[in-house]
N, C-alpha and C positions, 0 to 999 in steps of 0.2 A: 775199133771197139775192143775193150779189154776182154781177155779170155774169161769165160765163166768157169769158176771152180765150185762145184756143188758142195764140197766139204766146208766151204767158207760161208755158205748161205744157210740161215736158220730154217728149220722145217716147221717152226711154230710162229704164232703171232707175236708181235712186240709185247713186252711185259706191260706196257702202259695201255695196251688195247683193252677197251671195255667190251666184254662179250655181249652184254645186254644192248648197249648202244649200237654196236655193229650189226647185230641181228635185226634191230629195228630199221637201221639204214638199208640193210639188204632187202627187207620187205618193201620199203619205199622204192628202191631201184627196180625191183621186180614189177611193181605197178607201172613204172615208167616204161619198162621193156615191153609190157603188154601192148601199150599204145604205139611204141616205136616199131614193133614187129608188124603191127597192122599197117602202119605207114609204109614200111619197106615193101610189104606185099602189094599194097594198092598202087604205089608209084612204079614198081617193077623196073627200076633203072639200075639197081645194085643187087648183088647177092653177097652172102657171107658164108665163109667156110671156117668152121671151128675145128681145130686139130687138138685132140687130147692125147697126151702121152704120159706115161708114168709107170713105175714098177707095179707089180701085182699088188692089189689091195690099197692102191693109192686113192681110190674113191671116185673113179671115172663114172661108174653107173649112177651112184648117188648124186653126184654133181649134176649130171644130165637131168635127173628127175627133179631136183630141187630148183635149179636155175632155169631150165628150159621147159619143164613139165607143165607150167601154167600158161604157156603160149598156145595160140591157135594151132592145132596139129596139122592144119592144111598148109601151113607155111614153114614147118620144121620137119626135117628128116634126119634120121640117125642111121649110121652104118658102121658095123664092126668088121674089120678085115681079119679073116681067119687064114689058115693055111690055104694057099692057092689051089683051086681045082685043077684038074687036068687041062681043061681048056684055057684057064687063066695062065697056067705055067707055060703054055705053048706060045704065049705072047710076051712082049716086053713087060717089065715089072710095073709100069705105070698104066698099062692098058686097062686093067680093071679099076684103077683109081679114077681115071679120067671120066669113065662112064658114070661115076657117082658124084661128080662135082655139081654145084648148085646152079640152077637156071636163075635168071633175074627175078628178084622178088622173094627168093627162097633162102632159108638158113639150112645149111648142111653140116651135121656134126660127124666127125670121124672119131669113133671110139677105138683108138689105135688106128694107124694110118700107113701111108706110103713110107714113113720113116722106119717101120719095122724091117724094111728091106735093107737098112744099113745099121740096124741095131742087133736084134736077136740073131740075124744071119751072120754077123761078124763074131758075136760072142761064141756061137757054136761052130764057127769055122766053115759055114756053108758059103760064105762070101769072103774073098780075100780083100786086103786093103786097097789094092789097085782097082778092083771092081767097085768097091764101095766109093772111092773117090769119083769114079765115072758116074755112078748113080747119084752122088751129091750134085754134080754138075747138071745132070738131067733133071733132078728135083728143082734146082734153082731156075732152070729154064721153064719148067712146067709151071711153077708158081708165078713166075714173071708173066707167062702167057695168060694165066687166069686173071691176074690183076690188071694187066695192060689191055687185054682184048675182050674181057667179059665183065669188067667192073666188079670183079669178085674181090672182096676184102677178106684177108686171111688173118685169123687170130690163132696163134700157136701157144698152147699152154703145156708146160711140163709140171705135173703134180709132184712136188718135192716132199717125199715122205721119208722118215728116218727108218733105219733097219729095225730099231726097237718097236716102233709103232707098227711096222709091217708084220713083224713076228706076232704081235698081240692080235692083230686083225685076222691073220691067217689061222692062228690057233682058235680064235673064236668060232671059226667056221666048223670046227670039230664038235662044238657043244651047243651052239645056238640054232634051234630048229629053223628059224627064218633065214639063216645064212648057210645052212648045210649044202644047199644046192650049188653054191659057189665053190665048194671044196674041190681041189684038184691036187693030188699028191705031188705033181710036177712043180707046183708053185714053190714048195719048200726047197726043191732042188735048184730052181732058178734063183731063189733068194741067196744061195751060197755063192752065186756069181756076181754079187752086188758090186764089187770093185770093178769088174770087167764091164758091167753095164754102165757104171758111172763114167768110165773112160770113154766109152762109145758115145754116150749122150753128150759129153763135153765136146767131143770132136764134131758131133752133129751141130751143136750150138754155134761152134766157131765157123763152120763151113756152109751152113744153111741158115743165114740170118737176115734175109730180106723177104718178108718182115722178120724182125727179131723175135726171139722166144720170150714168153713171160714165164719166169720161174716162180711157181706158186707154192708157198708153204702149205703142206697138206696134212699135217698131223692133227689139226683141229678143223673139222668140217665147216663150222660156222665162219671161220676166217677164209678158208679156201673158196667157199661159195660167194662171199662178199667180194673178193678180189676178181673173180671171174665175171660175176655179174656187173661189177663196176666197169671193167675194161670193155665189156660188150656194150653196155649202155653208152659209154663215152664214144665208142666207135660209131654207133648209130646216130647219136646226136650230132656228131661232126659231119655227117653226110648232108645236113641241111635239107632234108627231104620235105616234099609238099604233096598233099593229096591232089590227084588230077582233077582239073575243073571240067565242067561240061563245055563242049564246043559251042560257040556262039549260036549257031543255027539250032542246035538241040535245046539250048536254054530258052529260046523264044517261045 
């Protein structure tokens, strides 16, 4: 597989993309997803893990609300991995991750994930390259385990935002009352490390690619939501799920 170079991938929808048509198609997909999620929950043979990564202000929260917010909350869980607690730090780095993986019938969304342990940790020098390579091997084994032994289907999305769009969104948090709660002065400092993060993400894409990453142009929310919803819909449809039937004796 060819190496992914983020600087060569557009952060915007193709010029020929029709915003109105795509938003209408997204609504149709969300209607399909409502039924497919119900089917996933009822059959309880598969589970889905959605991994969302991206630079600050790439729109992970809004994406979760728009694409997954209409589904039955009994079948969807969201978890954001913050700085490890004292107890979590006393275990291996995947210990807290494994506890949040989805049981059969469930959809689990990671808003930031186990990949932070080979991204921000390397950018800040908390994890050297050799340790990062070891962790990548552990991540690959971990994801193989989930897929092979628990019928967990993993969708990994990198929300690909441009530095210009990120700066605009971060600046908006200084003046928009509905977004001020998201403001964190450290976000502007992290933005200065853009090239370092890009390098670490590309290394991650090359070494942790089973399943492969979906690079999602994220400057326009309507296009980002469409691509994620479509990929999720296509995955669920491909499972050929069926509602459980009554046992013969029960049906008499």
